C-alpha positions as CSV (number, residue, x, y, z in Angstrom):
1,M,157.8,-71.3,-4.8
2,L,159.8,-74.1,-6.4
3,I,162.3,-73.3,-9.2
4,A,164.4,-75.5,-11.4
5,H,167.7,-73.7,-12.2
6,I,169.5,-74.9,-15.3
7,S,172.4,-73.4,-17.1
8,D,175.1,-73.9,-19.7
9,T,173.3,-76.4,-22.0
10,H,175.7,-75.4,-24.9
11,I,173.4,-76.8,-27.5
12,T,175.2,-77.6,-30.7
13,N,175.7,-80.3,-33.3
14,E,179.2,-80.9,-32.0
15,V,180.3,-83.4,-29.4
16,A,180.3,-80.6,-26.7
17,F,176.5,-81.2,-26.3
18,K,175.3,-84.2,-24.3
19,A,171.7,-84.7,-25.5
20,Y,171.0,-87.5,-23.1
21,A,171.9,-85.4,-20.1
22,F,169.6,-82.6,-21.4
23,D,166.7,-85.0,-21.9
24,L,167.2,-86.7,-18.5
25,I,167.1,-83.4,-16.6
26,V,164.2,-82.0,-18.7
27,N,162.2,-85.2,-18.0
28,E,162.9,-84.8,-14.2
29,I,161.8,-81.2,-14.3
30,N,158.6,-82.1,-16.2
31,T,157.6,-84.7,-13.6
32,R,158.3,-82.6,-10.5
33,P,156.1,-79.8,-9.2
34,F,158.2,-76.9,-10.3
35,D,156.5,-73.5,-10.7
36,L,159.1,-72.1,-13.0
37,V,162.4,-73.0,-14.8
38,I,165.2,-70.4,-15.0
39,H,168.1,-70.9,-17.5
40,T,171.1,-68.7,-16.7
41,G,172.7,-68.7,-20.1
42,D,175.0,-70.3,-22.6
43,V,172.0,-71.9,-24.2
44,T,174.1,-72.4,-27.4
45,N,177.8,-73.2,-27.9
46,N,178.7,-70.6,-30.5
47,G,175.7,-68.4,-31.0
48,L,175.1,-69.7,-34.6
49,R,171.7,-69.8,-36.3
50,E,171.5,-73.6,-36.6
51,E,172.3,-73.9,-32.9
52,Y,169.6,-71.4,-32.0
53,E,167.1,-73.3,-34.2
54,H,168.0,-76.5,-32.5
55,A,167.9,-74.9,-29.0
56,S,164.5,-73.3,-29.7
57,Y,163.1,-76.8,-30.5
58,L,164.7,-78.5,-27.5
59,L,163.6,-75.8,-25.0
60,K,160.0,-76.4,-26.0
61,K,160.3,-79.8,-24.3
62,I,160.2,-78.0,-21.0
63,E,156.6,-78.0,-19.9
64,K,156.9,-75.3,-17.3
65,P,157.1,-71.5,-17.6
66,L,160.6,-70.7,-18.7
67,I,162.9,-67.6,-18.2
68,V,166.2,-67.6,-20.1
69,A,169.1,-65.1,-19.7
70,P,171.8,-64.9,-22.4
71,G,175.3,-66.2,-21.8
72,N,178.7,-65.3,-23.3
73,H,178.6,-68.2,-25.7
74,D,175.1,-67.0,-26.9
75,A,176.6,-63.6,-27.7
76,R,179.3,-65.0,-30.0
77,N,179.0,-64.2,-33.7
78,V,176.4,-61.5,-33.0
79,G,174.3,-64.2,-31.5
80,Y,172.6,-61.8,-29.1
81,E,170.3,-60.7,-32.0
82,L,169.5,-64.3,-32.7
83,F,168.8,-64.9,-29.0
84,E,165.9,-62.4,-29.1
85,R,164.5,-64.0,-32.3
86,Y,164.7,-67.6,-31.2
87,I,164.7,-67.6,-27.4
88,G,163.4,-64.4,-25.9
89,P,164.2,-60.9,-24.5
90,L,167.7,-60.2,-23.2
91,F,166.2,-58.3,-20.2
92,G,162.9,-58.8,-18.5
93,V,160.7,-58.9,-15.4
94,Y,158.5,-61.7,-14.2
95,E,156.1,-61.0,-11.4
96,F,154.5,-63.6,-9.1
97,K,152.4,-63.4,-6.0
98,D,154.9,-62.2,-3.4
99,G,157.9,-61.5,-5.6
100,V,159.6,-60.6,-8.8
101,I,162.3,-62.0,-11.0
102,I,164.5,-59.6,-12.9
103,W,166.9,-60.9,-15.5
104,V,169.6,-58.9,-17.3
105,D,172.1,-59.5,-20.0
106,S,175.6,-59.6,-18.6
107,T,177.5,-60.5,-21.7
108,I,180.1,-58.6,-23.7
109,P,180.2,-59.6,-27.4
110,D,182.9,-62.1,-28.2
111,L,184.4,-62.1,-24.7
112,S,184.1,-64.6,-21.9
113,D,184.1,-61.8,-19.3
114,G,180.9,-60.0,-18.3
115,R,179.6,-56.6,-17.3
116,I,176.4,-55.1,-16.0
117,G,177.4,-51.5,-16.5
118,G,176.1,-48.2,-17.9
119,Y,172.5,-48.3,-18.9
120,K,172.1,-51.9,-17.9
121,F,173.2,-51.1,-14.4
122,R,170.8,-48.2,-14.3
123,W,168.0,-50.3,-15.6
124,L,168.6,-53.0,-13.0
125,K,168.7,-50.3,-10.2
126,E,165.4,-48.8,-11.5
127,K,163.7,-52.2,-11.5
128,L,164.9,-53.1,-8.0
129,E,163.5,-49.7,-6.8
130,E,160.2,-50.2,-8.7
131,Y,159.6,-53.6,-7.1
132,S,161.1,-52.7,-3.7
133,N,157.8,-53.6,-2.0
134,K,158.1,-57.3,-3.0
135,K,159.1,-59.7,-0.3
136,I,161.1,-61.9,-2.6
137,K,163.4,-60.3,-5.2
138,I,165.4,-62.6,-7.5
139,A,168.1,-61.2,-9.8
140,V,169.3,-63.4,-12.7
141,A,172.3,-63.1,-15.0
142,H,174.9,-65.4,-16.6
143,H,178.1,-64.3,-14.9
144,H,179.0,-65.1,-11.2
145,L,179.5,-62.5,-8.5
146,V,181.6,-64.4,-6.0
147,P,184.7,-66.5,-6.8
148,L,184.0,-70.1,-7.3
149,P,186.1,-73.1,-6.3
150,D,187.5,-75.6,-8.8
151,T,187.4,-73.3,-11.8
152,G,191.1,-73.0,-12.6
153,R,192.1,-69.4,-13.2
154,E,189.4,-67.2,-11.6
155,R,189.0,-64.4,-14.1
156,N,185.6,-64.5,-15.9
157,V,183.4,-62.7,-13.4
158,L,181.6,-59.4,-14.0
159,Y,184.1,-56.5,-14.5
160,N,181.9,-54.5,-12.0
161,A,181.0,-57.4,-9.8
162,G,181.6,-55.2,-6.7
163,D,179.1,-52.6,-7.8
164,V,176.5,-55.2,-8.7
165,L,176.9,-57.1,-5.4
166,D,176.6,-53.8,-3.5
167,L,173.5,-52.9,-5.4
168,L,171.8,-56.3,-4.7
169,L,172.7,-56.1,-1.0
170,S,171.5,-52.5,-0.6
171,H,168.1,-53.5,-2.2
172,D,167.6,-56.6,0.0
173,V,167.6,-59.0,-3.0
174,T,166.8,-62.5,-1.8
175,L,168.6,-64.6,-4.5
176,Y,171.1,-64.1,-7.3
177,M,171.1,-66.9,-9.9
178,C,173.9,-67.4,-12.4
179,G,176.0,-70.0,-14.2
180,H,179.0,-69.6,-16.5
181,K,181.8,-71.6,-14.9
182,H,180.2,-75.1,-15.0
183,V,180.6,-75.4,-11.2
184,P,177.5,-75.8,-8.9
185,N,178.0,-73.7,-5.8
186,V,175.9,-71.9,-3.2
187,Y,177.1,-69.1,-1.0
188,R,175.3,-66.8,1.5
189,V,176.6,-63.2,1.3
190,E,175.0,-61.4,4.2
191,D,171.3,-62.2,3.5
192,L,171.8,-62.7,-0.2
193,V,171.9,-66.2,-1.5
194,V,174.2,-66.6,-4.5
195,A,173.4,-69.8,-6.4
196,N,175.6,-71.0,-9.3
197,A,174.3,-73.8,-11.5
198,G,176.6,-76.3,-13.0
199,C,176.3,-77.3,-16.6
200,T,173.1,-79.1,-17.6
201,S,174.3,-80.8,-20.8
202,C,177.8,-79.7,-21.8
203,R,180.7,-82.2,-21.8
204,K,183.0,-79.6,-20.2
205,T,182.6,-80.3,-16.5
206,R,185.3,-79.6,-13.9
207,K,187.3,-82.0,-11.8
208,G,185.5,-85.1,-13.2
209,D,182.1,-83.8,-12.1
210,V,178.9,-84.7,-13.9
211,N,176.0,-82.7,-15.3
212,S,173.6,-81.1,-12.8
213,Y,170.9,-78.6,-12.1
214,N,169.7,-76.7,-8.9
215,I,166.4,-77.1,-7.1
216,V,165.5,-73.8,-5.5
217,K,162.7,-73.6,-2.9
218,I,161.7,-70.2,-1.6
219,S,159.5,-70.0,1.5
220,E,158.8,-67.8,4.5
221,K,161.6,-69.5,6.3
222,G,164.2,-68.6,3.7
223,V,165.9,-70.1,0.6
224,K,166.9,-73.7,0.2
225,V,169.1,-74.7,-2.8
226,V,169.7,-78.4,-3.6
227,I,172.3,-79.3,-6.2
228,R,171.0,-82.4,-8.0
229,R,173.4,-84.3,-10.3
230,V,172.3,-86.7,-13.1
231,T,173.7,-89.5,-10.9
232,G,170.9,-88.8,-8.4
233,E,173.2,-87.4,-5.8
234,E,171.8,-84.3,-4.0
235,K,173.5,-81.8,-1.8
236,G,171.5,-78.9,-0.2
237,K,171.9,-75.7,1.8
238,E,169.2,-73.8,3.6
239,H,169.6,-70.1,4.4
240,V,167.4,-68.3,7.0
241,P,167.5,-64.5,7.0
242,I,169.4,-62.9,9.9
243,R,167.1,-61.2,12.4
244,P,167.6,-58.8,14.0
245,K,170.1,-57.1,11.8
246,I,171.2,-54.4,14.3
247,F,173.2,-55.6,17.3
248,V,174.5,-53.9,20.4
249,P,177.8,-55.3,21.7
250,R,177.5,-57.0,25.1
251,G,180.3,-57.6,27.5
252,R,183.8,-56.2,27.3
253,R,185.9,-55.6,24.2
254,I,188.4,-58.4,23.9
255,F,190.7,-57.2,21.1
256,R,191.3,-54.1,18.9
257,I,192.9,-54.1,15.5
258,V,193.9,-51.1,13.4
259,H,193.6,-52.3,9.8
260,L,195.2,-50.2,7.1
261,S,196.6,-50.6,3.5
262,E,198.0,-48.8,0.5
263,S,200.1,-46.2,2.3
264,N,202.2,-46.2,-0.9
265,V,205.0,-44.2,0.7
266,S,207.1,-42.3,-1.9
267,D,208.3,-38.9,-2.9
268,R,205.5,-38.4,-5.5
269,K,202.8,-35.8,-5.0
270,Y,200.2,-38.5,-4.7
271,F,201.6,-39.7,-1.3
272,R,200.0,-37.6,1.5
273,K,202.8,-37.4,4.1
274,N,200.8,-35.3,6.5
275,V,197.9,-37.8,6.4
276,I,200.1,-40.8,7.4
277,E,201.7,-38.7,10.1
278,N,198.3,-37.9,11.5
279,V,197.2,-41.6,11.4
280,V,200.3,-42.7,13.3
281,K,199.7,-40.1,15.9
282,A,196.0,-41.2,16.3
283,I,197.0,-44.9,16.5
284,N,199.5,-44.1,19.3
285,E,197.5,-41.6,21.3
286,K,193.8,-42.3,20.7
287,Y,193.1,-45.8,19.4
288,K,195.9,-47.8,21.2
289,P,195.2,-51.1,19.4
290,D,196.4,-54.5,20.4
291,L,197.8,-55.0,16.9
292,V,198.3,-52.9,13.8
293,I,197.9,-54.8,10.5
294,H,199.0,-53.3,7.2
295,C,197.6,-55.3,4.2
296,G,200.1,-54.4,1.5
297,D,201.4,-51.7,-0.8
298,V,203.5,-50.1,2.0
299,V,205.6,-48.3,-0.7
300,E,204.7,-47.0,-4.1
301,K,207.6,-48.8,-5.8
302,G,210.0,-51.4,-4.5
303,I,213.1,-49.2,-4.2
304,E,215.4,-48.6,-1.2
305,R,214.7,-44.9,-0.9
306,F,210.9,-45.5,-0.4
307,F,211.5,-48.4,2.0
308,D,213.8,-46.0,4.0
309,M,210.9,-43.5,4.2
310,A,208.3,-46.1,5.1
311,I,210.2,-47.8,7.9
312,D,210.4,-44.5,9.8
313,Y,206.6,-44.2,9.9
314,Y,206.0,-47.8,10.9
315,E,208.7,-48.0,13.5
316,S,207.1,-45.0,15.3
317,I,203.9,-47.0,15.8
318,K,204.1,-48.2,19.4
319,S,201.7,-51.2,19.0
320,E,202.7,-54.6,17.8
321,K,202.6,-54.8,14.0
322,L,202.0,-57.3,11.2
323,V,202.9,-56.0,7.7
324,I,202.0,-58.0,4.6
325,P,203.5,-57.2,1.1
326,G,201.3,-55.9,-1.7
327,H,202.0,-55.9,-5.4
328,N,203.6,-52.5,-5.3
329,D,206.0,-53.7,-2.7
330,Y,207.1,-56.5,-5.0
331,T,208.3,-54.3,-7.9
332,Y,211.9,-53.9,-8.8
333,L,214.0,-55.0,-5.8
334,G,210.9,-55.0,-3.6
335,P,210.9,-58.7,-2.6
336,E,214.4,-58.5,-1.1
337,L,213.9,-55.1,0.3
338,F,210.6,-55.9,2.0
339,R,212.2,-58.8,3.8
340,E,215.2,-56.6,4.8
341,Y,213.0,-53.8,6.2
342,F,209.9,-55.6,7.5
343,G,211.0,-59.2,7.7
344,E,209.1,-62.3,6.5
345,P,205.5,-62.1,7.8
346,E,205.1,-64.8,10.5
347,I,202.1,-66.2,12.4
348,I,201.4,-64.1,15.5
349,E,199.7,-65.6,18.5
350,L,198.2,-63.2,21.1
351,N,196.3,-64.9,23.8
352,D,193.3,-66.5,22.2
353,F,193.9,-65.0,18.8
354,V,196.1,-66.2,15.9
355,F,196.9,-64.1,12.9
356,I,197.8,-66.1,9.8
357,P,199.6,-64.1,7.0
358,L,199.0,-65.3,3.5
359,I,201.4,-64.0,0.8
360,S,199.4,-63.3,-2.4
361,A,201.6,-60.6,-4.1
362,Q,203.6,-61.7,-7.1
363,Y,206.6,-60.0,-8.7
364,E,205.8,-57.2,-11.1
365,T,202.0,-57.8,-11.5
366,P,198.9,-56.6,-9.7
367,I,197.3,-60.1,-10.1
368,G,197.7,-62.3,-7.0
369,V,198.0,-66.0,-6.4
370,V,198.3,-68.1,-3.3
371,G,199.0,-71.4,-5.2
372,R,198.3,-75.0,-4.5
373,I,201.0,-75.3,-1.8
374,G,199.8,-72.1,-0.2
375,Q,196.2,-73.4,-0.2
376,K,197.2,-76.6,1.5
377,M,199.3,-74.7,4.1
378,L,196.3,-72.4,4.8
379,A,193.9,-75.4,5.2
380,N,196.3,-77.1,7.6
381,L,196.9,-73.9,9.7
382,L,193.2,-73.2,10.0
383,E,192.7,-76.7,11.3
384,E,195.7,-76.6,13.6
385,Y,194.4,-73.4,15.2
386,S,190.7,-74.3,15.2
387,E,190.5,-73.6,19.0
388,K,191.6,-70.0,18.6
389,F,190.1,-66.9,17.0
390,R,191.7,-67.1,13.5
391,V,192.4,-64.0,11.4
392,V,193.7,-64.6,7.9
393,V,195.6,-61.6,6.5
394,L,196.5,-61.0,2.9
395,H,196.8,-58.2,0.3
396,H,194.3,-59.2,-2.4
397,N,190.6,-59.0,-1.8
398,L,188.7,-62.3,-2.0
399,V,185.3,-60.8,-2.9
400,P,184.8,-57.9,-5.4
401,I,184.6,-54.4,-4.0
402,P,182.6,-51.5,-5.3
403,R,184.2,-49.0,-7.7
404,A,187.0,-51.3,-8.6
405,K,187.5,-53.4,-11.8
406,E,187.8,-57.1,-11.1
407,I,191.5,-57.0,-12.0
408,G,192.5,-57.2,-8.3
409,Y,191.3,-60.8,-7.8
410,L,193.4,-63.6,-6.8
411,E,193.8,-66.1,-9.7
412,D,192.8,-68.8,-7.2
413,A,190.3,-66.7,-5.2
414,G,187.6,-69.3,-5.5
415,N,189.7,-72.1,-3.9
416,V,191.0,-69.8,-1.2
417,L,187.5,-68.5,-0.3
418,K,186.2,-72.1,-0.1
419,I,189.0,-73.1,2.2
420,I,188.3,-70.1,4.5
421,T,184.5,-70.5,4.6
422,D,184.6,-74.3,5.0
423,A,186.8,-73.8,8.1
424,N,184.4,-71.2,9.5
425,T,187.3,-68.8,9.8
426,E,186.5,-66.0,12.2
427,L,187.8,-63.0,10.2
428,V,189.7,-62.1,7.0
429,L,191.5,-58.8,6.5
430,T,192.6,-57.6,3.0
431,G,193.8,-54.4,1.4
432,H,193.6,-54.2,-2.4
433,G,191.6,-51.9,-4.6
434,G,191.7,-48.5,-2.9
435,N,188.3,-48.8,-1.3
436,S,187.0,-50.0,2.0
437,H,184.4,-52.7,2.1
438,A,183.1,-55.3,4.5
439,V,180.8,-58.3,3.8
440,K,180.1,-61.7,5.4
441,V,180.3,-64.8,3.2
442,E,178.8,-67.8,4.9
443,S,180.0,-67.3,8.6
444,T,183.2,-65.4,7.8
445,P,183.4,-61.6,7.7
446,L,185.8,-60.3,5.0
447,V,187.0,-56.7,5.5
448,N,189.0,-54.7,3.0
449,A,190.9,-51.5,3.9
450,G,190.9,-48.5,1.7
451,S,194.0,-46.4,1.0
452,V,195.4,-44.7,4.1
453,S,197.6,-42.1,2.4
454,W,197.5,-42.4,-1.4
455,E,195.6,-39.7,-3.3
456,L,194.7,-42.1,-6.2
457,H,192.0,-44.1,-4.4
458,R,188.4,-45.1,-5.1
459,N,186.8,-44.3,-1.8
460,P,184.2,-41.4,-1.5
461,F,185.0,-41.3,2.2
462,G,188.6,-40.3,1.4
463,N,191.8,-41.7,2.8
464,S,190.9,-44.0,5.7
465,F,191.8,-47.0,7.8
466,N,189.6,-49.5,9.8
467,I,189.1,-50.1,13.5
468,V,188.2,-53.8,14.1
469,D,186.8,-54.2,17.6
470,I,186.2,-57.8,18.8
471,Y,183.8,-58.3,21.7
472,E,182.7,-61.4,23.5
473,D,179.7,-61.8,21.2
474,M,180.4,-59.8,18.1
475,I,182.8,-58.1,15.7
476,A,182.3,-54.4,14.9
477,V,184.3,-52.7,12.1
478,F,184.4,-48.9,11.7
479,E,186.1,-46.9,8.9
480,I,188.0,-43.9,10.2
481,Q,188.6,-40.9,7.9
482,A,192.3,-40.5,8.0
483,T,192.4,-36.6,8.1
484,W,189.4,-35.7,10.2
485,G,188.9,-38.8,12.3
486,S,185.2,-39.1,11.5
487,R,183.9,-42.7,11.4
488,K,181.2,-44.8,9.8
489,L,180.1,-48.4,10.4
490,L,181.4,-50.9,7.8
491,G,179.9,-54.0,9.4
492,I,178.8,-55.6,12.6
493,W,178.3,-59.4,13.0
494,K,177.5,-61.7,15.8
495,I,179.9,-64.4,16.8
496,K,178.1,-67.7,16.7
497,G,179.0,-70.9,18.5
498,E,181.7,-71.4,21.2
499,V,184.5,-68.9,21.3
500,P,187.9,-69.4,22.9
501,W,187.1,-67.2,25.9
């Protein structure tokens, strides 16, 4: 199946709309053997009636079957009602021989942010279950699921992106198609291909880019996405499904990490003192890791009394430790106290492994940022240590996690994620959001730790920490329930290519 993926036409009578780019791309689509065209929203610029009338006329130039999902600009000025009148349904299902396309409205009236929540989430889940027998399942919405590079401040994803991503992965969805940020990009998240289209005919491109659309080919081999710009430049990625998906570690275990976060040590009732004591005992007597990594929010507030309490717990851990500050640690006098009690996080080299700390916490805010200097430093370090097994450690999660509002993102998550995946980084450990989660983006596993001892968490498994076991040929991550010691598998991934050992 061959699909033309267009987005963000922003049709209007204003200068924002580039009519010649629209006509050029439509003419290309009409002369190529596409089976279908999918438009992932922002058909209009302001959701006004005259824009919808103009858009309805222009879209008729496309001589192929057309599916259109609404975008946030289409929902302005109660434009979602006009969308149904002039363009088509806000939700829908399109069946073809071996597959199904399910599109859903992700917009929130008069906001740039998106959400597939409540009844919309239930509807999407029901449709994925109804068509679970289909080999190819394609989900379509306007807002992106994974942070994008070169978008400035990374904020306008789905509020519940983690839940939606988890839903798509658990239902073996082949492809998620979206637009919104005017940046073409393709990521593989486990076996799910996430394809963002750039803007087809809007003047607002990023970093001097030009208008573009995606060419998506779906076959028995997998999914190939080609980004085609109006200049004729093409850049493609092909993704073949992982088989088999269940692995058995071979050879000896090379390294073990205990990965925890959000201990939030304090004298408040939400801090579970007995749980952290139990975890420290288990680390010393049962798991005996090569390294313990705490990914932030060591204390509940950045005051001396809480740091005094926290240091007693962590000094009693016998293994070597790397402690990263979280946003709670950087409240009040926290920045100074953290350095006084735990020191400035430094790179740790242990045999063939290197652990690169990345400070994302900012003073008095849960929002994180690495910054342009930090990004350059990270890129240089990943290149410098390219012969080693590189583990990047930071507080804020780089991909959305289930049951958590998107508020925890890094402002520059898109650029940081791109640097990490472009370098084929072996592992990333994070710890924000109060829920454990693990997913592989491109060739890099990203593992988030839940809260180890704070009652206000989002994890149905309860307080927990992770065990990361690295073998000669794979990485296995288990979540350990902090009270009872029961475990469940979070993720297991093969290590491809040459490894240091």
